[in-house]
Each structure stands twice: as C-alpha cells, then as structure tokens.
C-alpha positions in Angstrom: 172.5 229.4 49.8 170.3 228.1 52.7 166.6 228.4 51.7 167.4 229.9 48.3 165.7 228.6 45.2 168.0 227.5 42.4 166.9 226.5 38.9 169.5 224.5 37.1 169.3 223.2 33.5 171.1 220.2 32.3 171.0 219.0 35.9 170.6 215.2 35.4 174.3 214.4 34.9 177.8 215.9 34.6 178.7 219.2 36.1 175.0 220.2 36.3 174.2 217.3 38.7 177.4 217.8 40.7 176.7 221.6 41.0 173.1 220.8 42.1 174.4 218.4 44.7 176.8 221.0 46.2 174.2 223.8 46.2 171.7 221.4 47.8 174.2 220.5 50.5 174.4 224.2 51.3 170.7 224.2 51.9 169.4 225.4 48.6 166.0 224.4 47.3 166.6 222.8 43.9 164.5 223.0 40.7 166.2 220.7 38.3 165.6 220.8 34.5 166.3 217.7 32.4 165.1 216.2 29.1 165.1 212.4 29.7 162.5 211.4 32.3 164.2 208.0 33.3 167.6 209.7 33.7 166.0 212.6 35.6 164.2 210.4 38.1 167.5 208.4 38.8 169.3 211.7 39.3 166.7 213.0 41.7 166.8 209.8 43.7 170.6 209.9 43.8 170.5 213.6 45.0 168.0 212.8 47.7 170.2 209.9 48.9 173.4 212.1 49.0 171.8 215.2 50.6 169.5 214.3 53.5 166.6 216.7 53.9 167.0 218.0 50.4 164.1 220.0 48.9 164.1 219.3 45.2 161.8 219.0 42.2 162.4 218.2 38.6 160.8 219.3 35.4 161.4 218.1 31.8 161.7 220.0 28.5 163.7 220.0 25.3 165.5 223.3 25.6 166.2 223.4 21.9 162.5 224.1 21.2 160.8 227.4 21.8 157.4 225.8 22.6 158.9 223.5 25.2 160.8 226.4 26.8 157.6 228.5 27.0 155.7 225.6 28.5 158.4 225.0 31.1 158.7 228.7 32.0 154.9 228.9 32.5 155.0 225.9 34.8 157.9 227.4 36.8 156.2 230.8 37.1 153.2 229.0 38.4 155.0 226.7 40.9 158.1 228.6 41.9 157.2 231.9 43.8 160.8 233.2 43.8 164.0 232.5 41.9 167.3 233.3 43.6 169.5 231.6 40.9 169.1 230.6 37.3 172.0 228.4 36.2 171.9 227.9 32.4 174.0 224.8 31.9 172.3 222.5 29.4 174.3 222.2 26.1 175.6 219.8 23.5 177.8 219.5 20.5 176.4 218.0 17.2 178.9 216.7 14.7 176.4 216.8 11.9 174.0 219.7 11.2 170.5 219.1 12.5 167.6 221.5 12.7 164.9 221.8 15.3 161.1 222.1 14.8 161.7 225.9 14.9 164.0 225.6 11.9 167.1 226.5 13.9 170.5 224.7 13.8 170.4 222.5 16.9 173.7 223.6 18.5 172.7 227.2 18.3 169.2 226.5 19.4 170.1 224.5 22.5 173.4 226.2 23.6 172.3 229.8 22.9 168.6 230.2 22.3 167.9 227.8 25.2 169.7 230.2 27.6 168.3 233.3 26.0 164.6 232.2 26.0 164.4 230.7 29.4 166.1 233.8 30.9 163.7 236.0 28.9 160.6 234.2 30.3 161.9 234.1 33.9 163.5 237.6 34.0 160.7 239.4 35.8 160.5 236.8 38.5 164.3 237.0 39.0 164.0 240.8 39.3 161.1 240.4 41.8 163.3 238.0 43.8 166.4 240.3 43.9 169.1 240.0 44.9 169.4 237.2 42.4 171.9 235.7 40.0 172.0 234.4 36.5 174.9 232.1 35.7 175.6 230.9 32.2 178.0 228.1 31.5 180.2 229.1 28.5 183.6 227.7 27.6 187.2 228.5 26.6 186.2 226.9 23.3 184.9 230.4 22.4 188.3 231.8 21.8 188.8 230.9 18.1 185.2 231.9 17.2 183.7 234.8 15.4 180.0 235.3 14.6 178.7 235.5 11.0 175.4 237.3 11.4 174.5 236.4 7.8 174.8 232.7 8.6 174.0 232.1 12.3 172.4 228.8 11.4 175.5 227.3 9.7 173.7 226.9 6.3 176.6 228.0 4.1 179.1 225.9 5.9 178.8 223.6 9.0 181.4 222.0 11.2 180.3 220.6 14.5 183.2 222.0 16.5 183.0 225.4 14.9 179.2 225.6 15.6 179.9 224.7 19.3 182.7 227.3 19.5 180.3 230.0 18.1 177.6 229.0 20.5 179.9 229.5 23.5 180.9 232.9 22.1 177.1 233.6 22.0 176.9 232.7 25.7 179.5 235.3 26.6 178.0 238.0 24.4 174.5 237.3 25.7 175.8 237.5 29.3 177.4 240.9 28.7 174.3 242.4 27.1 172.1 240.8 29.8 174.2 242.3 32.5 174.0 245.7 30.9 170.2 245.5 30.6 169.8 244.3 34.2 172.0 247.1 35.7 170.4 248.4 38.8 167.8 245.7 39.0 169.5 243.7 41.7 170.1 240.7 39.4 173.7 239.9 38.3 174.6 238.0 35.1 178.0 236.2 34.8 179.4 233.3 32.8 182.2 230.8 33.2 184.4 228.1 31.8 184.1 225.0 33.9 187.1 223.2 32.3 187.2 220.3 29.8 185.2 217.8 31.9 185.1 214.0 31.7 181.3 213.9 31.5 178.9 212.6 28.9 179.6 215.6 26.7 179.9 214.6 23.1 178.5 211.1 23.6 175.4 212.0 21.5 177.6 211.7 18.4 178.8 208.6 16.6 181.9 207.3 14.8 185.2 209.0 14.7 183.9 212.2 16.2 182.7 210.5 19.3 185.8 208.4 19.5 188.0 211.5 19.2 186.2 213.3 22.0 186.3 210.2 24.2 190.0 209.9 23.7 190.6 213.6 24.6 188.5 213.2 27.7 190.5 210.1 28.7 193.8 211.9 28.6 193.2 215.6 29.2 189.8 216.1 30.9 189.3 217.0 34.6 186.8 215.2 36.9 183.2 216.3 37.2 183.9 217.3 40.8 186.7 219.6 39.6 184.5 221.0 36.8 181.7 221.9 39.3 184.0 224.2 41.3 183.6 227.3 39.2 179.9 227.0 38.6 179.3 226.6 42.4 181.6 229.5 43.1 179.9 231.9 40.7 176.5 230.8 41.9 177.1 231.0 45.6 180.2 232.9 46.7 179.6 236.2 48.6 182.7 237.4 46.7 180.7 237.5 43.5 177.6 239.0 44.8 178.3 242.5 43.4 180.0 241.4 40.2 178.2 241.3 36.9 179.0 240.9 33.2 182.2 238.8 34.1 183.7 235.7 32.6 185.2 233.3 35.2 187.7 230.5 34.9 189.2 228.5 37.8 187.1 230.7 40.2 188.7 233.9 39.0 187.7 236.6 36.6 189.4 236.2 33.2 189.3 238.3 30.1 187.5 236.5 27.2 188.5 236.9 23.6 188.3 240.2 21.8 185.2 239.0 19.9 183.5 238.2 23.2 184.0 241.8 24.3 182.4 243.4 21.2 179.5 245.4 22.7 177.9 246.0 19.3 177.9 242.3 18.5 176.4 241.6 21.8 173.5 244.0 21.2 173.0 242.7 17.7 172.9 239.1 18.9 170.2 240.1 21.4 168.1 241.7 18.6 168.7 238.7 16.2 167.7 236.3 19.0 164.4 238.2 19.7 163.7 238.1 16.0 164.4 234.3 15.6 162.2 233.6 18.6 159.4 235.7 17.2 159.5 238.0 20.2 158.9 241.8 20.0 161.9 244.1 19.8 163.2 245.7 23.0 164.8 249.0 23.5 
C-alpha cells in the first residue's frame, strides 16, 4: 500500500479508524471521512502519533444526505488526483424510524445510499487510477433479510434491526452489480463481514435498545483490532487483487445468502437507487 491513496469513510473510530491505522502503517496516504469535527481532529492526531511520517487528511460530511455527499465528492475530486482504494465503512443502526432531508429512511440513506452515491461520484476517478479497489463493509446480519421494493423506506412497517439487516443486504447486492458494471475497467468491488465488533456501534440509540446492544457487545463481540483484519485484508492483500464481486468473512470468500445472490434484485436496486437520488438512468 506504500504511496497508495485510500479514502475511508467512518474513519474516526471503531474498525474504520483501526483499518486506517494499519493501512497508514503500510505507507498508504489516507483521506479520512468523518461527520463530527471534534472527534475527527482527535482521531487524526491519534493516527499521526501512532504512525510516524503518516500522510493524512480529513474531510467532513453527513453521508446520509445527498447534498453533503455531492459536496464532499467535489472536494475530493478537486484535491485528490488519484484514488487507489475507496473503503465504504460508515454506517449505523437506528432503533426508531427517522428521515433525512432527502425524505429517505435514515438507515437506508446512510448504510446503502451513502455507499452508492459516493462511489457513483468517484467512479471515474477510480477507473482513471486503475488498478483500484472498492471495498464495502457489509455484515452477516444480512442473512435473514429480503428486500421489499414497494417499501424500501420502511413506511409500512419499521423495526430498527430489520432495517439494518436490509441495508446490509443492499451492500452486498450493490457490490455484485458494481462489480459487474466495472468488469474490465481495472477496478474491483468486494464486500465483507468484519465480525460483531465492540465499537461504538448502536450507541446512538437510547433505552432498552442501546442497553441490549451494549450487553451483547460485552459478552459476544470481538475487539476492534480483530474486526479490522478482514477490511485490511480485502483492501490490501495481493491475494485479492484479481477478485471482484465477492463477499469475505474472516479473510476468506464466503457465500452470502440466497437473497444476496439475486442478480435481478441487484440490478433493480441499482435502478431504484439512481431514481431515489434523482440521477439519470444508466444502461
């Protein structure tokens, strides 16, 4: 990774920050994306202290909002001449249904549309930088999920965990369709399950929901250091250089759920995402 430019979202804590630290230690130039400025500046100072000689910058955006993603992408395209790696990692689980300024359910907006839109805006720069990689952090939580294309925003019925599971299914379907569309362009697209990690995940909620997640993390979660292993592997290993459209778990390719292998659903999700973002249809 020496000298390679890596854009990492959700990079101010948890596995995003740990992954950034390890890639930086390999000599990568880091472009970190966060939402909270105070938290981001602390993370950047910590990274610079841990990795002597690190080349890193940080940018801020709410990745659940289309206007913020577009603004961020314009800045990146202006300031980052090449992109060797885009690691889409930012995500959250919302126990109660919330909507963004775009009118989208927030879990779907952040966990899926955030990946989709930032990749869309940076895609040509990635192609121009080939060989390059796109890595999407998904989850084993996708396995019970199916998509209801008549209710992607959870208006008819909303449960926080189910919305999260569906968003992770979206991550895998998006990765498969992206890999298909990028075939021959020198850019690979893969996704992964990092494990159930003892990070700040779920801490944005309150009451019993937050307590339940906290209890689960206390007894069954792996460390942040352990959780960063697979993201770092998929982002940097030479063994993965020619692989695309794959789902990784514990640094190995694993078959996702049947729903996550539905090519027609993947293509439809792509079209629906373009429509929701107000972007022109693609062939």
